Structures are given as structure tokens and as C-alpha cells.
N, CA, C and O atoms as a DFTB+ gen file, in Angstrom:
624 C
 N C O
     1  1     103.191     130.702     124.964
     2  2     104.268     130.062     125.310
     3  2     104.473     129.887     123.840
     4  3     103.671     129.390     123.049
     5  1     105.918     130.469     123.530
     6  2     106.594     130.558     122.355
     7  2     107.734     129.510     122.244
     8  3     107.798     129.053     123.386
     9  1     108.575     128.944     121.560
    10  2     109.607     128.282     121.598
    11  2     110.609     128.666     120.133
    12  3     110.082     129.118     119.116
    13  1     111.913     128.435     120.225
    14  2     112.710     128.552     119.023
    15  2     113.842     126.857     119.503
    16  3     114.270     126.400     120.563
    17  1     113.941     126.295     117.582
    18  2     114.395     124.564     117.732
    19  2     115.507     125.163     117.068
    20  3     115.289     125.712     115.988
    21  1     116.539     125.150     117.486
    22  2     117.734     125.409     116.520
    23  2     118.085     124.052     116.524
    24  3     117.827     123.371     117.516
    25  1     118.901     123.348     115.086
    26  2     119.440     121.989     114.770
    27  2     120.591     122.083     113.873
    28  3     120.630     121.781     112.680
    29  1     121.449     122.510     114.557
    30  2     122.717     122.507     113.493
    31  2     123.212     121.419     112.694
    32  3     124.056     120.769     113.312
    33  1     123.037     121.100     111.820
    34  2     123.817     119.669     111.011
    35  2     124.373     120.015     109.664
    36  3     123.627     120.494     108.810
    37  1     125.524     119.820     109.447
    38  2     126.265     120.167     108.304
    39  2     125.787     121.418     107.697
    40  3     125.288     121.536     106.577
    41  1     125.989     122.297     108.531
    42  2     125.688     123.934     108.106
    43  2     124.474     124.002     108.194
    44  3     124.203     125.203     108.233
    45  1     123.607     123.434     108.246
    46  2     122.041     123.724     107.641
    47  2     121.494     123.919     109.207
    48  3     122.108     123.549     110.208
    49  1     120.352     124.505     109.188
    50  2     119.563     124.720     110.571
    51  2     118.175     124.398     110.168
    52  3     117.665     124.549     109.058
    53  1     117.666     123.943     111.221
    54  2     115.929     123.661     111.099
    55  2     115.396     124.919     112.180
    56  3     115.439     124.793     113.404
    57  1     115.084     125.675     111.741
    58  2     114.206     126.540     112.644
    59  2     112.676     126.235     112.682
    60  3     112.000     125.830     111.736
    61  1     112.182     126.551     114.169
    62  2     110.876     126.236     114.457
    63  2     110.438     127.272     115.143
    64  3     111.294     127.785     115.863
    65  1     109.239     127.820     115.164
    66  2     108.829     128.939     115.765
    67  2     107.103     128.004     116.189
    68  3     106.380     127.396     115.399
    69  1     106.870     128.262     117.954
    70  2     105.540     127.171     117.991
    71  2     105.055     128.589     118.683
    72  3     105.727     129.600     118.890
    73  1     103.415     128.282     119.022
    74  2     103.102     128.605     120.229
    75  2     102.282     127.952     120.596
    76  3     101.196     127.851     120.025
    77  1     102.617     127.324     121.687
    78  2     102.088     126.018     122.071
    79  2     100.490     126.584     122.496
    80  3      99.535     125.870     122.187
    81  1     100.277     127.771     123.147
    82  2      99.096     127.931     123.793
    83  2      98.041     128.252     122.696
    84  3      96.855     127.934     122.776
    85  1      98.609     128.912     121.676
    86  2      97.542     128.974     120.488
    87  2      97.217     127.609     119.439
    88  3      96.427     127.609     118.495
    89  1      98.158     126.350     119.956
    90  2      97.959     125.361     119.132
    91  2      98.882     125.536     117.952
    92  3      99.209     124.455     117.462
    93  1      99.451     126.723     117.289
    94  2      99.960     126.650     116.373
    95  2     101.753     126.093     115.866
    96  3     102.422     126.970     116.413
    97  1     102.370     125.516     115.431
    98  2     103.521     124.844     115.185
    99  2     103.950     125.618     113.532
   100  3     103.111     125.568     112.634
   101  1     104.717     126.001     113.400
   102  2     105.257     126.691     111.943
   103  2     107.020     126.312     111.921
   104  3     107.864     126.930     112.571
   105  1     107.266     125.241     111.077
   106  2     108.405     125.363     110.975
   107  2     109.014     125.580     109.589
   108  3     108.169     125.561     108.695
   109  1     110.263     125.780     109.197
   110  2     111.189     125.897     107.953
   111  2     112.058     125.592     107.818
   112  3     112.854     126.273     108.463
   113  1     112.626     124.627     107.117
   114  2     113.702     123.981     107.201
   115  2     114.216     123.131     106.073
   116  3     113.314     122.608     105.418
   117  1     115.718     122.802     105.596
   118  2     115.761     122.143     104.451
   119  2     115.957     121.066     104.907
   120  3     116.691     120.703     105.825
   121  1     114.910     120.228     103.890
   122  2     114.921     118.626     104.492
   123  2     116.252     117.935     103.962
   124  3     116.883     117.939     102.904
   125  1     116.350     117.451     104.975
   126  2     117.690     115.768     105.077
   127  2     117.311     114.956     106.179
   128  3     116.866     115.280     107.280
   129  1     117.644     113.504     105.542
   130  2     116.994     112.722     106.486
   131  2     117.345     112.745     107.838
   132  3     116.368     112.575     108.567
   133  1     118.245     112.875     108.332
   134  2     118.404     113.410     109.551
   135  2     117.589     114.194     110.357
   136  3     117.574     114.133     111.586
   137  1     116.796     115.056     109.553
   138  2     115.952     115.844     110.371
   139  2     114.437     115.123     110.610
   140  3     113.581     115.683     111.295
   141  1     114.260     114.092     110.099
   142  2     112.731     113.359     110.253
   143  2     112.740     113.020     111.384
   144  3     111.620     113.264     111.833
   145  1     113.626     112.407     112.447
   146  2     113.425     112.782     113.733
   147  2     112.882     113.693     114.452
   148  3     111.983     113.505     115.271
   149  1     113.550     115.026     114.104
   150  2     113.226     115.980     114.969
   151  2     112.228     116.429     114.726
   152  3     111.654     117.073     115.605
   153  1     111.624     116.263     113.423
   154  2     109.843     116.892     112.807
   155  2     109.093     115.965     113.714
   156  3     108.318     116.572     114.453
   157  1     109.106     114.700     113.859
   158  2     108.615     113.652     114.508
   159  2     108.337     113.960     116.143
   160  3     107.339     113.798     116.844
   161  1     109.778     114.516     116.439
   162  2     109.991     114.322     117.901
   163  2     109.115     116.065     118.543
   164  3     108.540     116.214     119.622
   165  1     109.301     117.064     117.500
   166  2     108.400     118.194     117.788
   167  2     106.893     118.085     117.739
   168  3     106.090     118.542     118.553
   169  1     106.707     117.549     116.879
   170  2     105.041     117.069     116.704
   171  2     104.645     116.437     117.614
   172  3     103.519     116.749     118.003
   173  1     105.253     115.467     118.239
   174  2     104.955     114.627     119.149
   175  2     105.086     115.231     120.830
   176  3     104.495     114.825     121.831
   177  1     106.041     116.285     120.694
   178  2     105.855     117.129     121.790
   179  2     104.723     118.277     121.924
   180  3     104.456     118.996     122.886
   181  1     104.393     118.237     121.181
   182  2     103.530     119.513     120.814
   183  2     102.177     119.094     121.159
   184  3     101.522     119.967     121.727
   185  1     101.612     118.015     120.967
   186  2     100.358     117.168     120.731
   187  2      99.948     117.085     121.970
   188  3      98.918     117.748     121.846
   189  1      99.972     116.694     123.362
   190  2     100.169     116.780     124.305
   191  2      99.596     118.060     124.736
   192  3      98.403     118.118     125.034
   193  1     100.447     119.210     124.797
   194  2      99.887     120.707     125.131
   195  2      98.877     120.897     124.461
   196  3      98.006     121.576     125.005
   197  1      98.631     120.420     123.157
   198  2      96.999     120.945     122.682
   199  2      95.943     119.966     122.792
   200  3      94.878     119.867     122.182
   201  1      96.500     119.217     123.759
   202  2      95.197     118.100     124.213
   203  2      94.605     117.458     122.988
   204  3      93.434     117.384     122.617
   205  1      95.810     116.981     122.417
   206  2      95.443     115.661     120.926
   207  2      95.880     114.571     121.356
   208  3      97.028     114.362     121.747
   209  1      94.586     113.464     121.288
   210  2      94.249     111.879     121.852
   211  2      95.903     111.634     121.362
   212  3      96.676     112.509     120.970
   213  1      96.159     110.275     121.504
   214  2      96.920     109.542     121.277
   215  2      97.257     109.353     119.780
   216  3      98.195     109.786     119.111
   217  1      96.099     108.496     119.432
   218  2      95.529     108.107     118.222
   219  2      96.018     109.363     116.999
   220  3      96.829     109.192     116.088
   221  1      95.308     110.526     117.293
   222  2      94.840     111.540     116.520
   223  2      96.527     111.944     116.470
   224  3      97.088     112.372     115.461
   225  1      97.174     111.710     117.767
   226  2      99.050     112.479     117.346
   227  2      99.566     111.387     116.412
   228  3     100.374     111.766     115.565
   229  1      99.268     110.226     116.423
   230  2     100.572     109.279     115.919
   231  2      99.634     109.191     114.585
   232  3     100.301     108.595     113.739
   233  1      98.744     109.436     114.216
   234  2      98.261     109.651     112.666
   235  2      98.927     110.640     112.309
   236  3      99.587     110.354     111.310
   237  1      99.115     111.949     112.734
   238  2      99.662     113.335     112.879
   239  2     101.150     113.273     112.420
   240  3     101.435     113.908     111.404
   241  1     102.222     112.507     113.122
   242  2     103.475     112.684     113.132
   243  2     103.471     111.397     111.643
   244  3     104.229     111.642     110.704
   245  1     102.588     110.126     111.590
   246  2     102.792     109.304     110.812
   247  2     102.554     110.349     109.041
   248  3     103.337     110.402     108.093
   249  1     101.372     110.932     109.187
   250  2     101.387     111.574     107.916
   251  2     102.325     112.570     107.440
   252  3     102.786     112.655     106.302
   253  1     102.565     113.346     108.478
   254  2     103.644     114.783     108.180
   255  2     105.150     113.549     107.832
   256  3     105.779     113.433     106.780
   257  1     105.279     113.044     108.708
   258  2     106.622     112.000     107.820
   259  2     106.506     111.472     106.854
   260  3     107.424     111.011     106.175
   261  1     105.344     111.443     106.611
   262  2     105.315     110.549     105.167
   263  2     105.308     111.832     103.767
   264  3     105.874     111.672     102.685
   265  1     104.545     113.004     104.170
   266  2     105.112     114.362     103.298
   267  2     106.234     114.938     103.301
   268  3     106.732     115.602     102.391
   269  1     106.579     114.742     104.134
   270  2     108.532     115.478     104.643
   271  2     109.441     114.363     103.431
   272  3     110.188     114.595     102.480
   273  1     108.931     113.169     104.036
   274  2     109.733     111.916     103.373
   275  2     109.469     112.482     101.993
   276  3     110.445     113.014     101.463
   277  1     108.311     112.466     101.298
   278  2     108.370     112.689      99.851
   279  2     108.593     114.036      99.054
   280  3     108.484     114.165      97.834
   281  1     108.944     115.069     100.020
   282  2     109.778     116.005      99.694
   283  2     111.165     115.808      99.421
   284  3     111.668     116.310      98.416
   285  1     111.877     115.072     100.283
   286  2     113.427     114.303     100.098
   287  2     113.617     113.958      98.980
   288  3     114.414     114.420      98.164
   289  1     112.356     112.505      98.804
   290  2     112.441     111.616      97.813
   291  2     111.995     112.146      96.226
   292  3     112.258     111.518      95.200
   293  1     111.395     113.212      96.276
   294  2     110.583     113.520      94.817
   295  2     110.890     115.107      94.671
   296  3     111.386     115.508      93.618
   297  1     110.691     115.724      95.392
   298  2     111.119     117.120      94.771
   299  2     112.525     117.594      94.493
   300  3     113.365     117.179      95.292
   301  1     112.901     118.286      93.639
   302  2     114.128     118.621      92.661
   303  2     114.525     119.562      93.560
   304  3     113.766     120.418      94.015
   305  1     116.227     119.392      93.974
   306  2     116.622     120.221      94.808
   307  2     116.550     121.522      93.901
   308  3     116.180     121.589      92.728
   309  1     117.123     122.829      94.972
   310  2     117.104     123.843      94.420
   311  2     118.820     124.179      93.904
   312  3     119.673     123.291      93.923
   313  1     119.035     125.236      93.574
   314  2     120.647     125.781      92.992
   315  2     121.511     125.312      93.648
   316  3     122.618     124.993      93.213
   317  1     120.963     125.156      95.290
   318  2     122.224     125.178      96.127
   319  2     121.797     123.747      96.397
   320  3     122.369     123.315      97.398
   321  1     121.169     123.075      95.963
   322  2     121.194     121.366      96.397
   323  2     120.150     121.367      97.505
   324  3     119.972     120.226      97.930
   325  1     119.359     122.348      98.144
   326  2     118.654     122.385      99.234
   327  2     117.502     121.738      98.722
   328  3     117.356     121.806      97.502
   329  1     116.416     120.954      99.565
   330  2     114.915     121.205      99.707
   331  2     114.328     121.941     100.448
   332  3     113.885     121.258     101.371
   333  1     113.985     123.319     100.603
   334  2     113.454     124.046     101.411
   335  2     112.058     123.539     101.741
   336  3     111.835     122.584     100.996
   337  1     111.332     123.705     102.304
   338  2     110.232     123.209     103.210
   339  2     109.685     123.857     104.509
   340  3     110.278     124.137     105.550
   341  1     108.063     124.054     104.065
   342  2     107.702     124.642     105.543
   343  2     106.740     123.565     106.123
   344  3     106.393     122.517     105.578
   345  1     106.351     124.090     107.457
   346  2     105.490     123.150     107.847
   347  2     104.627     123.706     108.883
   348  3     105.027     123.879     110.034
   349  1     103.219     124.044     108.414
   350  2     102.112     124.643     109.192
   351  2     101.446     123.776     109.808
   352  3     100.781     123.112     109.013
   353  1     101.260     123.354     111.259
   354  2     100.255     122.508     111.893
   355  2      99.572     123.335     112.835
   356  3     100.245     124.085     113.542
   357  1      97.992     123.295     112.973
   358  2      97.489     124.174     113.418
   359  2      96.382     123.316     114.349
   360  3      95.758     122.469     113.710
   361  1      96.042     123.436     115.860
   362  2      95.041     122.586     116.423
   363  2      93.942     123.369     115.750
   364  3      94.261     124.500     115.382
   365  1      92.887     123.032     115.556
   366  2      91.495     123.282     115.119
   367  2      90.345     122.596     116.315
   368  3      90.291     121.655     117.106
   369  1      89.658     123.542     115.934
   370  2      87.961     122.926     116.620
   371  2      88.092     121.189     116.720
   372  3      87.967     120.630     117.809
   373  1      88.260     120.707     115.923
   374  2      87.708     119.211     115.198
   375  2      88.971     118.354     115.213
   376  3      88.933     117.130     115.331
   377  1      90.144     119.099     115.082
   378  2      91.303     117.693     114.944
   379  2      92.398     118.966     115.235
   380  3      92.463     119.897     116.038
   381  1      93.265     118.424     114.044
   382  2      94.421     119.141     112.928
   383  2      94.764     119.381     112.061
   384  3      95.005     118.428     111.319
   385  1      95.006     120.638     111.582
   386  2      95.279     120.905     110.145
   387  2      96.346     120.893     109.704
   388  3      96.921     121.835     110.251
   389  1      97.151     120.313     108.900
   390  2      99.043     120.603     108.395
   391  2      98.989     120.826     107.086
   392  3      98.227     120.286     106.284
   393  1      99.900     121.720     106.853
   394  2     100.307     122.025     105.572
   395  2     101.641     122.012     105.216
   396  3     102.426     122.895     105.562
   397  1     102.021     120.790     104.354
   398  2     103.450     120.899     103.770
   399  2     103.842     121.328     102.534
   400  3     103.452     120.744     101.523
   401  1     104.668     122.412     102.485
   402  2     104.601     123.298     101.609
   403  2     106.190     123.121     101.177
   404  3     106.925     123.192     102.161
   405  1     106.992     122.872      99.731
   406  2     107.901     122.723      98.697
   407  2     107.986     123.431      97.918
   408  3     107.095     124.276      97.841
   409  1     109.098     123.455      96.938
   410  2     109.225     123.848      95.823
   411  2     109.283     123.505      94.770
   412  3     109.913     124.151      93.933
   413  1     108.598     122.304      94.462
   414  2     107.805     121.593      93.613
   415  2     106.761     121.365      92.999
   416  3     106.119     120.434      93.486
   417  1     106.227     121.940      91.932
   418  2     104.857     122.183      91.480
   419  2     104.329     120.486      91.448
   420  3     103.148     120.288      91.735
   421  1     104.999     119.571      91.183
   422  2     104.285     118.167      90.862
   423  2     103.382     117.839      92.407
   424  3     103.862     118.019      93.527
   425  1     102.225     117.411      92.167
   426  2     101.577     117.101      92.965
   427  2     101.944     115.487      93.321
   428  3     102.575     114.783      92.532
   429  1     101.400     114.965      94.762
   430  2     101.613     113.768      94.907
   431  2     100.948     112.988      94.071
   432  3      99.858     113.377      93.652
   433  1     101.500     111.683      93.650
   434  2     100.922     110.265      92.585
   435  2     100.446     109.331      93.863
   436  3     100.735     109.067      95.030
   437  1      99.416     108.990      92.707
   438  2      98.686     108.281      94.018
   439  2      99.249     106.801      92.698
   440  3      99.002     106.722      91.495
   441  1      99.931     105.982      93.478
   442  2     100.127     104.813      92.729
   443  2      99.549     103.303      93.135
   444  3      99.192     103.381      94.311
   445  1      99.331     102.041      92.654
   446  2      98.995     101.400      93.065
   447  2      99.952     100.008      93.146
   448  3     100.065      99.064      92.364
   449  1     100.420     100.227      94.096
   450  2     101.573      99.163      94.655
   451  2     101.141      97.473      94.493
   452  3     100.101      96.874      94.766
   453  1     102.217      97.105      94.021
   454  2     101.987      95.419      93.925
   455  2     102.500      95.204      95.230
   456  3     103.298      95.925      95.828
   457  1     101.732      93.667      95.798
   458  2     102.306      93.297      96.948
   459  2     103.812      93.205      97.094
   460  3     104.360      93.329      98.189
   461  1     104.374      93.017      96.125
   462  2     106.117      92.554      95.928
   463  2     106.717      94.250      96.120
   464  3     107.907      94.493      96.321
   465  1     105.857      95.105      96.034
   466  2     106.900      96.368      95.890
   467  2     106.962      97.004      97.465
   468  3     106.077      96.907      98.316
   469  1     108.287      97.690      97.596
   470  2     108.609      97.774      99.052
   471  2     108.148      99.635      99.115
   472  3     108.403     100.354     100.081
   473  1     107.599      99.992      98.127
   474  2     107.234     101.736      98.136
   475  2     106.252     101.819      97.436
   476  3     105.920     100.806      96.820
   477  1     105.678     102.707      97.333
   478  2     104.312     103.499      96.636
   479  2     103.252     103.348      97.125
   480  3     102.216     103.028      96.543
   481  1     103.395     103.551      98.168
   482  2     101.950     103.065      99.458
   483  2     101.492     104.388      99.876
   484  3     100.360     104.858      99.769
   485  1     102.683     104.988     100.434
   486  2     102.354     106.627     101.358
   487  2     101.459     107.211     100.836
   488  3     100.553     107.403     101.648
   489  1     101.233     107.634      99.779
   490  2     100.158     108.611      99.423
   491  2      98.961     108.079      99.640
   492  3      98.148     108.884     100.094
   493  1      98.477     106.721      99.428
   494  2      97.014     106.091      99.729
   495  2      97.143     106.442     101.238
   496  3      96.239     107.174     101.639
   497  1      98.161     106.043     102.248
   498  2      98.066     105.792     103.474
   499  2      97.882     106.994     104.074
   500  3      97.237     107.030     105.122
   501  1      98.469     108.292     103.457
   502  2      98.324     109.630     104.237
   503  2      96.599     109.863     103.300
   504  3      96.637     111.049     102.971
   505  1      95.799     109.515     102.999
   506  2      94.656     109.729     102.386
   507  2      93.589     108.657     103.253
   508  3      92.383     108.902     103.271
   509  1      94.037     107.709     103.811
   510  2      93.494     106.822     104.246
   511  2      93.229     107.290     105.956
   512  3      92.161     107.273     106.567
   513  1      94.125     107.558     106.283
   514  2      94.287     108.437     107.824
   515  2      93.848     110.070     107.784
   516  3      94.084     110.652     108.843
   517  1      93.697     110.276     107.517
   518  2      92.947     111.981     107.278
   519  2      91.615     111.708     106.887
   520  3      90.982     110.809     106.335
   521  1      91.352     113.293     107.591
   522  2      89.851     113.126     106.977
   523  2      89.429     113.759     105.719
   524  3      88.287     113.682     105.266
   525  1      90.638     114.535     105.054
   526  2      90.754     115.353     104.400
   527  2      91.733     115.729     103.815
   528  3      92.461     116.437     104.511
   529  1      92.159     115.506     102.536
   530  2      93.617     116.054     102.207
   531  2      93.031     116.746     100.872
   532  3      92.013     116.496     100.226
   533  1      94.230     117.882     100.664
   534  2      94.119     118.867      99.363
   535  2      95.441     118.993      98.512
   536  3      96.380     118.626      99.218
   537  1      95.784     119.304      97.492
   538  2      96.964     119.886      96.998
   539  2      96.555     120.857      96.034
   540  3      95.485     120.890      95.427
   541  1      97.745     121.827      95.942
   542  2      97.630     122.971      95.281
   543  2      98.920     123.699      95.071
   544  3      99.846     123.831      95.872
   545  1      98.811     124.144      93.861
   546  2     100.229     124.515      93.408
   547  2     100.400     126.251      93.714
   548  3      99.600     126.879      93.020
   549  1     101.014     126.879      94.340
   550  2     101.500     127.988      94.559
   551  2     102.311     128.590      93.396
   552  3     102.626     128.014      92.355
   553  1     102.681     130.269      93.887
   554  2     103.527     130.542      93.165
   555  2     105.150     130.135      93.238
   556  3     105.922     130.556      92.377
   557  1     105.546     129.389      94.200
   558  2     106.389     128.747      94.988
   559  2     106.519     127.353      94.474
   560  3     107.591     127.078      93.934
   561  1     105.708     126.534      94.543
   562  2     105.670     125.012      94.317
   563  2     104.604     124.504      94.585
   564  3     103.742     124.663      93.721
   565  1     104.291     123.886      95.557
   566  2     102.791     123.078      96.291
   567  2     102.768     123.459      97.359
   568  3     103.790     123.896      97.889
   569  1     101.420     123.398      98.081
   570  2     101.034     122.787      99.172
   571  2     100.728     121.303      99.432
   572  3     101.030     120.758      98.371
   573  1     100.458     120.727      99.954
   574  2      99.815     120.013     100.744
   575  2      99.147     119.946     102.049
   576  3      99.733     119.802     103.122
   577  1      97.522     120.095     101.838
   578  2      97.171     120.183     103.213
   579  2      96.372     118.897     103.325
   580  3      95.763     118.226     102.492
   581  1      96.655     118.730     105.134
   582  2      95.650     117.644     105.632
   583  2      95.093     117.757     107.131
   584  3      95.614     118.183     108.162
   585  1      93.948     117.260     106.878
   586  2      93.131     117.554     108.047
   587  2      92.916     116.365     108.946
   588  3      92.226     115.490     108.422
   589  1      93.344     116.109     110.202
   590  2      93.251     114.584     110.734
   591  2      91.993     115.079     112.055
   592  3      92.289     115.852     112.967
   593  1      90.842     114.554     111.919
   594  2      90.100     114.642     112.803
   595  2      90.680     113.800     114.210
   596  3      91.295     112.734     114.189
   597  1      90.293     114.615     115.449
   598  2      90.546     114.034     116.466
   599  2      89.626     112.528     116.610
   600  3      88.587     112.215     116.028
   601  1      90.412     111.780     117.576
   602  2      89.587     110.644     117.935
   603  2      88.272     110.839     118.259
   604  3      87.478     110.099     117.678
   605  1      87.792     111.709     119.100
   606  2      86.545     112.087     119.587
   607  2      85.674     112.523     118.234
   608  3      84.553     112.016     118.189
   609  1      85.947     113.176     117.404
   610  2      85.267     113.626     116.158
   611  2      85.221     112.000     115.258
   612  3      84.197     111.387     114.954
   613  1      86.357     111.671     115.035
   614  2      86.622     110.615     114.175
   615  2      85.220     109.255     114.726
   616  3      84.631     108.474     113.979
   617  1      85.080     109.401     116.099
   618  2      83.995     108.335     116.520
   619  2      82.473     108.591     116.866
   620  3      81.619     107.983     117.511
   621  1      82.538     110.086     115.947
   622  2      80.799     110.594     116.620
   623  2      80.484     110.420     115.401
   624  3      79.322     110.597     115.032
């Protein structure tokens, strides 16, 4: 089963191709604040089809939202003022693998937030919610890869 999602807004389009039966979601889009809700909704719709438990789905949605928000906040825009991003999510045997790619080669920075800080905890939360996290530079920018074990595997 496949699907294509078009979400036009201010001349931009979020394009998503998914293959629900094989457990793969591949999205390419320009990050804008109004797309974060769409990305979360698409992930939430795929997880039950893939047989992902509620806890793992919630962690996946939070982690991907944080990573895409980091692109929005920290990646330099291209010559057109856009922040092109791709998201590849795959249901694997023991959990979910997700890769967020953008054109900024700088890796996420781990900060130690003070109690009074209103930001600076996102990367630490991503690491805490995932079974594994990795970043790497590419010829186009960087990839941030995460693996979230399913609830059954996390409990084992």
C-alpha cells in the first residue's frame, strides 16, 4: 500500500511517499513551523499500521519532532531561504529506525541546561528516549540517525 501526501502552504509542498506494508516512510520537505504538526500526524498514522506499540510511537513522534525542530532552529537556510529536509523512517525487527537529513553539516550540540533555561534539553532527551543515536556528515550536510526499540524489546 502506498500514499502520497501534498500539503501546500505559502507556495511550498510537503511530499511524502510511504509504503505501509513494508514499514517505510520517506518524506522530503522544506521545514516550516506549520509542517511540524503534519509530520507528527503522518508518523502517528503509520505506527498502528506497522504494529508499533503506543509507548514506542510516542517516543518516535517526540524524537522526530525534536530533530526536525532542530533543523528549523539551527540549520542555515539555503539561497532561497528554505531548509530542505528529508525523513526516512523504517520499521525494523526490534524497533524503529529514523534518519533526519538536512543541509547543515554541523552536528547537534549537547548542552547542559540550567534549571531556569527554557531550552537546551532537546538533544539530551533524544538520546535518553532512543536505544542508539548517531550523526554523520554527508556531501550534502548531515544525517541524524536514531533507533527506538519497541516496548517489548526495551522490556526484555
